[in-house]
FITOR-549414 format. One record per residue (C-alpha): residue number from 1; residue in one letter; chain; x, z, y. Coordinates in Angstrom, 3 decimals. Each point is the difference from the previous one (the first is absolute). Example, Ala and Ser with C-alpha at 12.3 -4.5 7.8 and 13.67 -1.06 7.14 Angstrom:
! residues 2
k/r/c/px/pz/py
1/A/A/12.300/7.800/-4.500 .
2/S/A/1.370/-0.660/3.440 .
***
This chain:
! residues 454
k/r/c/px/pz/py
1/M/A/124.373/117.911/144.285 .
2/A/A/-2.973/2.052/-1.143 .
3/K/A/-0.329/0.520/-3.725 .
4/V/A/-2.876/-1.888/-1.591 .
5/K/A/-2.596/2.357/-1.401 .
6/T/A/-0.882/-0.618/-3.627 .
7/I/A/-2.800/1.155/-2.268 .
8/Y/A/-0.719/-0.424/-3.690 .
9/S/A/-3.038/-2.097/-0.976 .
10/C/A/-1.679/-0.267/-3.391 .
11/T/A/0.020/-3.482/-1.526 .
12/E/A/-3.247/0.771/-1.838 .
13/C/A/-2.323/1.503/2.610 .
14/G/A/1.913/-0.317/3.287 .
15/A/A/0.086/3.747/0.693 .
16/S/A/3.019/1.230/1.980 .
17/A/A/2.209/3.084/-0.101 .
18/P/A/2.745/1.172/2.401 .
19/K/A/2.558/0.365/-2.797 .
20/W/A/0.492/-1.352/-3.484 .
21/Q/A/-1.638/1.741/-2.938 .
22/G/A/-0.506/-0.934/-3.590 .
23/Q/A/-3.809/0.007/0.047 .
24/C/A/-2.186/-1.733/2.581 .
25/P/A/-2.096/2.580/1.915 .
26/G/A/-2.827/-2.502/0.296 .
27/C/A/-0.592/-1.471/-3.459 .
28/G/A/2.224/2.235/-2.127 .
29/V/A/1.983/-2.879/-1.548 .
30/W/A/3.674/0.692/-0.670 .
31/N/A/2.989/-1.873/1.470 .
32/T/A/-1.974/-2.234/2.361 .
33/L/A/1.271/1.226/3.401 .
34/V/A/2.336/-2.458/1.758 .
35/E/A/1.702/0.353/3.371 .
36/T/A/-1.515/-2.000/2.863 .
37/V/A/0.334/-0.002/3.766 .
38/A/A/-2.536/2.192/1.784 .
39/E/A/-2.189/-2.271/2.092 .
40/P/A/-1.146/1.012/3.502 .
41/V/A/-3.703/0.524/0.566 .
42/A/A/-1.611/-3.117/1.439 .
43/S/A/-0.937/0.385/3.664 .
44/S/A/-2.888/-2.422/-0.206 .
45/N/A/-3.240/0.591/-1.857 .
46/S/A/-0.538/-3.732/-0.469 .
47/R/A/1.787/0.092/-3.356 .
48/F/A/-2.690/2.319/-1.308 .
49/A/A/-3.016/-1.825/1.426 .
50/A/A/-3.014/-0.500/-2.219 .
51/L/A/0.228/-3.030/-2.258 .
52/G/A/-3.231/-1.520/1.191 .
53/G/A/-0.278/1.376/3.530 .
54/T/A/-2.181/2.949/1.022 .
55/A/A/-2.216/1.152/-2.845 .
56/K/A/-3.555/1.226/0.524 .
57/L/A/-2.034/2.408/-2.067 .
58/Q/A/-2.655/-1.631/-2.168 .
59/T/A/-1.912/0.652/-3.192 .
60/L/A/0.967/-1.812/-3.174 .
61/S/A/-3.431/-1.637/-0.283 .
62/E/A/0.531/-1.726/3.362 .
63/I/A/3.100/-1.823/-1.219 .
64/E/A/-0.666/-3.457/-1.408 .
65/A/A/1.496/-0.306/-3.480 .
66/R/A/1.217/-3.492/-0.783 .
67/E/A/2.442/-1.658/-2.335 .
68/E/A/3.333/-0.928/1.530 .
69/D/A/0.666/-3.731/0.211 .
70/R/A/2.772/-1.078/-2.351 .
71/L/A/2.754/-2.514/0.635 .
72/P/A/1.131/-1.509/-3.330 .
73/T/A/3.761/-0.460/-0.189 .
74/G/A/-0.174/-3.004/-2.316 .
75/V/A/1.797/1.969/-2.753 .
76/S/A/-2.861/1.007/-2.293 .
77/E/A/1.730/2.847/-1.833 .
78/F/A/1.190/1.484/3.300 .
79/D/A/-3.565/-0.170/1.324 .
80/R/A/-1.247/1.779/-3.135 .
81/A/A/2.376/2.918/0.557 .
82/L/A/-1.029/0.179/3.662 .
83/G/A/-3.680/0.142/-0.944 .
84/G/A/-0.899/-3.542/1.029 .
85/G/A/2.402/-0.790/2.828 .
86/L/A/1.441/1.353/3.239 .
87/V/A/-2.080/1.953/2.520 .
88/A/A/0.402/-0.386/3.768 .
89/G/A/1.856/3.008/1.380 .
90/G/A/0.993/1.181/-3.461 .
91/V/A/3.509/1.231/-0.805 .
92/V/A/1.395/-0.750/-3.467 .
93/L/A/3.144/1.592/-1.417 .
94/I/A/1.595/-1.750/-2.975 .
95/G/A/2.954/1.532/-1.856 .
96/G/A/2.077/-0.935/-2.997 .
97/D/A/3.485/-0.128/-1.473 .
98/P/A/2.623/-2.235/1.648 .
99/G/A/-0.275/-3.607/-1.151 .
100/I/A/-3.447/0.463/-1.541 .
101/G/A/-1.541/-2.706/2.246 .
102/K/A/-1.607/1.778/2.977 .
103/S/A/1.403/-2.354/2.637 .
104/T/A/-0.719/-3.035/-2.171 .
105/L/A/-3.646/0.995/-0.467 .
106/L/A/-0.576/0.667/3.702 .
107/L/A/1.746/-3.214/1.051 .
108/Q/A/-2.254/-1.947/-2.372 .
109/A/A/-3.097/1.783/1.347 .
110/L/A/0.941/-0.658/3.641 .
111/A/A/0.748/-3.647/-0.764 .
112/E/A/-3.513/-0.354/-1.465 .
113/L/A/-1.561/1.817/2.954 .
114/S/A/1.950/-1.942/2.644 .
115/G/A/-1.997/-3.162/-0.659 .
116/A/A/-3.095/1.352/1.771 .
117/N/A/1.141/3.330/1.491 .
118/H/A/2.568/1.284/2.487 .
119/V/A/2.547/2.052/-1.953 .
120/L/A/3.392/1.586/0.688 .
121/Y/A/2.844/1.030/-2.310 .
122/V/A/2.293/2.719/1.419 .
123/S/A/3.225/0.333/-1.957 .
124/G/A/2.385/2.894/0.427 .
125/E/A/2.011/-0.538/-3.161 .
126/E/A/0.603/-3.758/-0.152 .
127/S/A/0.958/-2.618/2.535 .
128/G/A/-2.194/-2.949/0.862 .
129/Q/A/2.275/-2.312/-1.981 .
130/Q/A/-0.380/2.079/-3.160 .
131/I/A/-3.785/-0.010/0.254 .
132/A/A/-0.035/-3.751/0.730 .
133/M/A/2.104/-0.605/-3.119 .
134/R/A/-2.424/2.026/-2.102 .
135/A/A/-3.000/-1.866/1.401 .
136/R/A/1.699/-3.326/-0.755 .
137/R/A/0.842/1.123/-3.529 .
138/L/A/-3.640/0.954/-0.545 .
139/S/A/-1.220/-3.296/1.533 .
140/L/A/-2.222/1.816/2.518 .
141/D/A/-1.662/-1.616/2.992 .
142/T/A/1.261/2.166/2.894 .
143/K/A/-0.393/-2.267/3.030 .
144/N/A/-2.561/2.430/1.505 .
145/L/A/1.685/3.204/-1.192 .
146/K/A/1.729/1.881/2.828 .
147/L/A/3.030/2.201/-0.677 .
148/L/A/1.595/2.829/1.959 .
149/A/A/3.309/1.485/-1.166 .
150/E/A/-0.010/3.368/1.782 .
151/I/A/0.269/3.719/-0.784 .
152/N/A/-0.743/1.521/3.424 .
153/L/A/-3.525/1.428/-0.056 .
154/E/A/-0.705/-0.493/3.716 .
155/K/A/0.906/-3.717/-0.157 .
156/I/A/-2.145/-0.442/-3.111 .
157/L/A/-2.981/1.727/1.641 .
158/A/A/0.378/-2.153/3.120 .
159/T/A/0.075/-3.168/-2.142 .
160/L/A/-3.078/1.059/-1.944 .
161/Q/A/-1.908/0.751/3.205 .
162/S/A/0.927/-3.337/1.575 .
163/E/A/-0.432/-2.188/-3.103 .
164/R/A/-3.037/1.829/-1.451 .
165/P/A/0.376/-1.330/-3.567 .
166/Q/A/-2.756/0.638/-2.503 .
167/V/A/2.503/1.179/-2.628 .
168/A/A/3.502/1.398/0.520 .
169/V/A/2.497/0.936/-2.714 .
170/I/A/2.704/2.589/0.770 .
171/D/A/2.881/-0.273/-2.488 .
172/S/A/0.871/2.835/-0.186 .
173/I/A/-1.169/3.219/1.696 .
174/Q/A/3.267/1.792/-0.907 .
175/T/A/2.068/-2.409/2.135 .
176/L/A/-1.913/0.547/3.264 .
177/W/A/1.142/2.322/2.787 .
178/S/A/-1.561/1.122/3.260 .
179/D/A/1.720/0.493/3.383 .
180/Q/A/-1.893/3.257/0.416 .
181/L/A/1.890/1.567/-2.920 .
182/S/A/3.746/0.388/-0.363 .
183/S/A/0.111/0.362/-3.786 .
184/A/A/1.132/-2.838/-2.261 .
185/P/A/-2.334/-2.624/-1.517 .
186/G/A/-1.486/1.193/-3.280 .
187/S/A/-0.015/3.675/0.996 .
188/V/A/-3.139/2.061/-0.426 .
189/A/A/-0.722/0.066/3.734 .
190/Q/A/0.531/-3.756/0.475 .
191/V/A/-2.128/-1.047/-2.979 .
192/R/A/-2.814/2.342/0.978 .
193/E/A/-0.016/-1.052/3.668 .
194/C/A/0.291/-3.744/-0.671 .
195/A/A/-2.819/0.077/-2.552 .
196/A/A/-2.221/1.993/2.357 .
197/Q/A/0.609/-2.393/2.908 .
198/L/A/-0.697/-3.091/-2.109 .
199/T/A/-3.149/1.578/-1.445 .
200/R/A/-1.199/0.914/3.492 .
201/L/A/0.519/-3.578/1.185 .
202/A/A/-1.797/-1.407/-3.060 .
203/K/A/-3.075/2.155/0.630 .
204/Q/A/-0.091/-0.816/3.718 .
205/T/A/0.485/-3.765/-0.306 .
206/G/A/-1.451/-0.833/-3.435 .
207/I/A/3.287/-1.425/-1.286 .
208/T/A/0.453/0.405/-3.766 .
209/V/A/3.443/1.519/-0.578 .
210/I/A/1.775/-0.115/-3.367 .
211/L/A/2.968/2.365/-0.314 .
212/V/A/2.665/-0.380/-2.667 .
213/G/A/1.393/3.348/-1.186 .
214/H/A/3.036/0.948/-2.047 .
215/V/A/-0.318/2.206/-3.083 .
216/T/A/2.169/2.848/-1.235 .
217/K/A/1.723/0.108/-3.378 .
218/E/A/-3.018/1.955/-1.307 .
219/G/A/-2.237/-2.958/0.924 .
220/S/A/-1.877/1.635/2.895 .
221/L/A/-0.077/-1.380/3.529 .
222/A/A/2.990/1.052/2.085 .
223/G/A/-0.488/1.832/3.276 .
224/P/A/-2.389/2.776/1.002 .
225/R/A/-3.106/0.549/-2.089 .
226/V/A/-2.090/-0.367/3.140 .
227/L/A/0.793/-3.735/-0.104 .
228/E/A/-2.491/-0.473/-2.840 .
229/H/A/-2.639/2.013/1.868 .
230/I/A/0.298/-2.078/3.175 .
231/V/A/-0.676/-3.395/-1.591 .
232/D/A/-3.299/-1.273/-1.424 .
233/T/A/1.290/-1.550/-3.231 .
234/V/A/3.003/0.823/-2.193 .
235/L/A/1.127/-2.562/-2.578 .
236/Y/A/2.779/0.344/-2.559 .
237/F/A/1.786/-3.052/-1.356 .
238/E/A/1.012/0.792/-3.577 .
239/G/A/1.850/-1.796/-2.754 .
240/D/A/3.317/-0.357/-1.741 .
241/T/A/2.464/-2.182/1.884 .
242/H/A/1.115/-1.336/-3.404 .
243/S/A/-3.540/-1.226/-0.705 .
244/S/A/-1.892/-2.764/1.768 .
245/F/A/-3.243/1.991/0.289 .
246/R/A/-0.961/2.169/2.972 .
247/L/A/-2.896/2.359/0.693 .
248/I/A/-1.275/0.938/3.436 .
249/R/A/-2.044/3.204/-0.104 .
250/A/A/-2.150/1.626/2.695 .
251/V/A/0.404/3.785/0.061 .
252/K/A/-1.853/0.499/3.286 .
253/N/A/-2.548/-2.290/1.611 .
254/R/A/-2.457/0.983/2.708 .
255/Y/A/-1.665/-3.416/-0.294 .
256/G/A/-0.162/-0.446/-3.775 .
257/A/A/0.506/1.450/-3.452 .
258/V/A/3.175/1.837/-0.973 .
259/N/A/1.937/-0.746/-3.199 .
260/E/A/-0.909/-3.673/0.381 .
261/I/A/2.837/-2.227/-1.155 .
262/G/A/1.170/-3.549/0.511 .
263/V/A/2.217/-1.708/-2.585 .
264/F/A/2.671/-2.563/0.867 .
265/A/A/2.596/-2.061/-1.798 .
266/M/A/3.281/-0.621/1.828 .
267/T/A/0.984/-3.666/-0.136 .
268/D/A/2.547/-2.190/1.771 .
269/K/A/-2.775/-0.857/2.484 .
270/G/A/-0.876/3.621/0.754 .
271/L/A/-2.695/2.315/-1.293 .
272/K/A/-2.918/-1.563/-1.859 .
273/G/A/-3.217/1.895/-0.731 .
274/V/A/-0.893/0.572/-3.649 .
275/N/A/-3.677/-0.631/-0.712 .
276/N/A/0.023/1.486/-3.518 .
277/P/A/2.363/2.998/0.149 .
278/S/A/-1.119/1.333/-3.393 .
279/A/A/2.072/-2.729/-1.641 .
280/L/A/3.139/1.503/1.560 .
281/F/A/-0.437/3.353/-1.694 .
282/L/A/-0.799/-1.220/-3.509 .
283/S/A/2.885/-0.812/-2.326 .
284/Q/A/-0.250/-3.150/-2.073 .
285/H/A/0.670/1.172/-3.555 .
286/G/A/0.178/-2.541/-2.793 .
287/Q/A/-1.775/2.499/-2.250 .
288/D/A/-1.605/3.436/0.263 .
289/V/A/2.617/2.733/0.407 .
290/P/A/-0.273/3.799/-0.383 .
291/G/A/-0.004/2.141/3.122 .
292/S/A/-1.717/-2.513/2.277 .
293/C/A/-3.390/0.688/1.606 .
294/V/A/-1.750/-1.894/2.793 .
295/L/A/-1.458/2.128/2.802 .
296/V/A/-2.532/-1.055/2.636 .
297/T/A/1.046/1.834/3.145 .
298/Q/A/-1.650/-0.127/3.402 .
299/E/A/2.027/-0.678/3.148 .
300/G/A/-2.370/0.309/2.953 .
301/T/A/-2.799/-2.480/-0.688 .
302/R/A/2.073/-2.058/-2.450 .
303/P/A/0.050/0.670/-3.768 .
304/L/A/3.380/-0.752/-1.615 .
305/L/A/0.967/-0.324/-3.632 .
306/V/A/3.337/1.718/-0.647 .
307/E/A/1.829/0.334/-3.297 .
308/I/A/1.082/3.538/-0.863 .
309/Q/A/2.910/0.149/-2.425 .
310/A/A/1.045/3.108/-1.938 .
311/L/A/3.003/0.589/-2.230 .
312/V/A/0.036/3.083/-2.224 .
313/D/A/3.251/0.624/-1.859 .
314/Q/A/1.575/2.821/-2.006 .
315/S/A/1.746/2.462/2.313 .
316/H/A/3.592/1.043/-0.638 .
317/G/A/-0.012/3.174/2.080 .
318/N/A/-2.287/0.919/2.850 .
319/A/A/-2.996/-2.340/0.006 .
320/R/A/-0.106/-2.239/3.069 .
321/R/A/-3.073/-1.087/1.983 .
322/L/A/0.628/-2.908/2.351 .
323/T/A/-2.465/-2.112/1.969 .
324/V/A/0.378/-3.080/2.195 .
325/G/A/-2.931/-0.736/2.299 .
326/L/A/-1.967/3.091/-1.096 .
327/E/A/0.191/3.750/0.673 .
328/A/A/2.460/1.819/-2.275 .
329/Q/A/-1.825/3.341/0.314 .
330/R/A/-3.256/-1.582/-1.098 .
331/L/A/1.683/-1.403/-3.124 .
332/A/A/1.014/3.512/-1.097 .
333/M/A/-3.579/1.180/0.479 .
334/L/A/-1.432/-2.940/-1.986 .
335/L/A/2.365/0.653/-2.912 .
336/A/A/-1.197/3.616/-0.121 .
337/V/A/-3.639/-1.150/-0.016 .
338/L/A/0.773/-2.518/-2.763 .
339/H/A/1.572/2.717/-2.143 .
340/R/A/-2.636/2.657/0.628 .
341/H/A/-3.141/-2.091/-0.413 .
342/A/A/1.013/-2.986/-2.166 .
343/G/A/2.713/1.605/-2.142 .
344/V/A/2.618/-2.629/0.952 .
345/V/A/3.399/1.730/0.175 .
346/C/A/2.708/-1.313/2.341 .
347/F/A/2.079/3.101/0.737 .
348/D/A/2.934/-1.367/-2.046 .
349/Q/A/-0.295/-3.544/1.402 .
350/D/A/1.422/-1.710/3.080 .
351/V/A/-2.866/-1.585/1.939 .
352/F/A/0.554/-2.828/2.493 .
353/V/A/-2.901/-1.567/1.931 .
354/N/A/0.202/-3.052/2.265 .
355/A/A/-2.450/-1.948/2.174 .
356/V/A/0.922/-3.688/-0.333 .
357/G/A/0.781/-2.002/3.131 .
358/G/A/1.291/2.817/2.190 .
359/V/A/-3.475/1.097/1.092 .
360/K/A/-0.534/3.689/0.823 .
361/I/A/-3.108/1.578/-1.475 .
362/T/A/-1.237/3.236/1.544 .
363/E/A/-3.630/0.177/-1.082 .
364/P/A/-0.902/2.283/-2.960 .
365/A/A/-2.056/-2.778/-1.625 .
366/A/A/3.259/-1.078/-1.697 .
367/D/A/0.035/3.135/-2.204 .
368/L/A/-1.833/-1.442/-3.006 .
369/A/A/2.101/-3.185/-0.020 .
370/V/A/3.210/2.068/0.043 .
371/L/A/-1.178/2.151/-2.917 .
372/L/A/-1.026/-2.971/-2.141 .
373/A/A/3.306/-1.786/0.710 .
374/I/A/1.850/3.158/-1.129 .
375/V/A/-2.070/0.271/-3.182 .
376/S/A/0.576/-3.689/-0.719 .
377/S/A/3.772/0.354/0.369 .
378/L/A/0.158/3.235/-1.999 .
379/K/A/-1.995/-1.474/-2.911 .
380/N/A/1.761/-3.388/0.399 .
381/R/A/-3.366/-1.760/0.005 .
382/P/A/-0.983/-2.552/2.660 .
383/L/A/-3.266/0.544/1.822 .
384/P/A/-2.753/-2.536/-0.695 .
385/A/A/0.412/-3.306/1.819 .
386/K/A/-1.967/-0.611/3.205 .
387/L/A/-0.668/3.733/0.521 .
388/I/A/-0.035/1.586/3.456 .
389/V/A/-0.163/3.734/0.725 .
390/F/A/-0.638/2.339/2.927 .
391/G/A/-1.093/3.618/0.417 .
392/E/A/1.204/3.356/1.314 .
393/V/A/0.925/2.713/-2.495 .
394/G/A/-0.666/3.685/0.744 .
395/L/A/1.830/3.053/-1.326 .
396/A/A/-2.964/0.834/-2.204 .
397/G/A/0.347/-3.376/-1.739 .
398/E/A/-2.996/-1.597/1.694 .
399/I/A/0.152/-3.583/1.309 .
400/R/A/-1.346/-0.206/3.521 .
401/P/A/-1.430/-3.095/1.696 .
402/A/A/1.973/-2.221/2.374 .
403/P/A/-1.443/-1.449/3.213 .
404/R/A/-1.153/-3.637/0.124 .
405/G/A/-0.269/-0.275/-3.767 .
406/Q/A/-2.236/-3.086/0.105 .
407/E/A/2.490/-1.929/2.148 .
408/R/A/2.845/0.879/-2.370 .
409/L/A/-1.946/-1.291/-3.000 .
410/R/A/-0.958/-3.242/1.744 .
411/E/A/3.634/-0.643/0.955 .
412/A/A/1.088/0.549/-3.618 .
413/A/A/-2.710/-2.305/-1.330 .
414/K/A/0.992/-2.677/2.517 .
415/L/A/3.565/0.068/-1.354 .
416/G/A/-1.097/-0.402/-3.612 .
417/F/A/0.000/3.589/-1.319 .
418/T/A/-2.677/0.648/-2.604 .
419/R/A/0.128/3.787/-0.556 .
420/A/A/0.089/2.986/2.343 .
421/M/A/0.493/3.667/-0.838 .
422/I/A/-1.427/1.920/2.932 .
423/P/A/-1.543/3.411/0.821 .
424/E/A/-3.576/0.567/-1.124 .
425/A/A/-1.103/0.490/3.614 .
426/N/A/1.291/-3.489/0.925 .
427/K/A/-2.023/-1.769/-2.701 .
428/P/A/-2.018/-2.729/1.741 .
429/K/A/-3.782/0.097/-0.326 .
430/Q/A/-0.097/-3.760/-0.427 .
431/P/A/2.531/-1.667/-2.339 .
432/I/A/2.722/-2.086/1.623 .
433/A/A/0.329/-3.464/-1.495 .
434/G/A/3.071/-0.562/-2.127 .
435/I/A/1.198/3.600/-0.316 .
436/E/A/-0.796/2.713/-2.565 .
437/V/A/-0.064/3.512/1.475 .
438/I/A/1.293/2.945/-2.050 .
439/A/A/-1.091/3.176/1.808 .
440/V/A/1.800/3.276/-0.829 .
441/R/A/-0.401/3.563/1.224 .
442/R/A/3.096/1.799/-1.281 .
443/V/A/3.649/-0.715/-0.795 .
444/E/A/-0.360/0.633/-3.733 .
445/E/A/-2.962/-2.395/-0.099 .
446/A/A/2.089/-2.696/1.739 .
447/V/A/2.836/0.406/-2.541 .
448/E/A/-2.483/-0.123/-2.888 .
449/R/A/-1.711/-3.122/1.348 .
450/L/A/3.429/-1.566/0.309 .
451/R/A/0.561/0.449/-3.754 .
452/E/A/-3.382/-1.599/-0.702 .
453/L/A/0.865/-3.018/2.121 .
454/D/A/3.197/-0.526/-1.984 .
***
């Protein structure tokens, strides 16, 4: 019996090498090469046919630009993350930790869509009985929802071509395998080929395909990196399994805005959309406490109020800097700016900073709120009640403007906040009813104004 030829493929970029080596020759990442079976070259060129048939050369001005029609899923927060709904022929990849609620969300969405649309749920991880039990537990109307429990790609493609559903969910892409490849399901070659075939079918037939993807222990999508490049939209389902709140975040969207989020609460009847997510991220204190500052952050087109908490305590050795939900490196930089320009010393203090509610904040507009929370904890003085803060802090001590400042202020005023400390450049030309604006230009000015407000 002839020996099977093997190669080593990179789990990050899909590049291959004839023998194992520590560093991938394609992307340069270490320890990502895994052994796979070398696949024979396909004899037919049909697998590599153009997605939309033969293309012709034309100028850009000749192409009619029009908005894609949207198909609402019936789950409002899911539609928000998608940019308004599903697009015909679009391919959506949704990833998240095990048990976070991916299958529950998609089953709810398909149940809503099945009332007036032809939909199909393809399950490669659960049997039909398991999915029926979940639907019954969630009290979903599934009399028009069709299910296929299959992991063979060719059978799935044949079913999609014969049934022609408007929306098809594949749960999950890592369980599928193709007859044309001899490697195991979940391998780099299988995931890449199955995703490419499903994407090709979606573009040719107009079927909207939603792929469920596994994530690695680092939180990134498992499989080759090319998987994220093939699809049109990439969504991440985030949240702590010990908490009832979930966030769905768009990190790539060819049909809408990125960094848009949808907020859900997990209940015994499934995932419920949260209309006022700011209430989730604000702690309910009986009285004003030191080290607490309310930030207005921007997630896509949605302003959110998030409480930033800081704890500054005497260090008994090497001073520690720990953050949850914020960047640790940025905290070290902000402490240096606070010392250099405002004279607030923290080199002998442990500093802990937390974003309440498990939300992850990546925008630099949180800088000023973090600094004021640290000053409040260090001085053991609560910040003034009903105060919100936002603004980016530079190394020279200047406070830079944040985008969409007017929307942030209106959201704060709507929730009952009466004061706002913001960058000078974000000061509105016309006053906003119900909120007093305190505009500052530098860090030392912000700290000084804070003493005046006390």
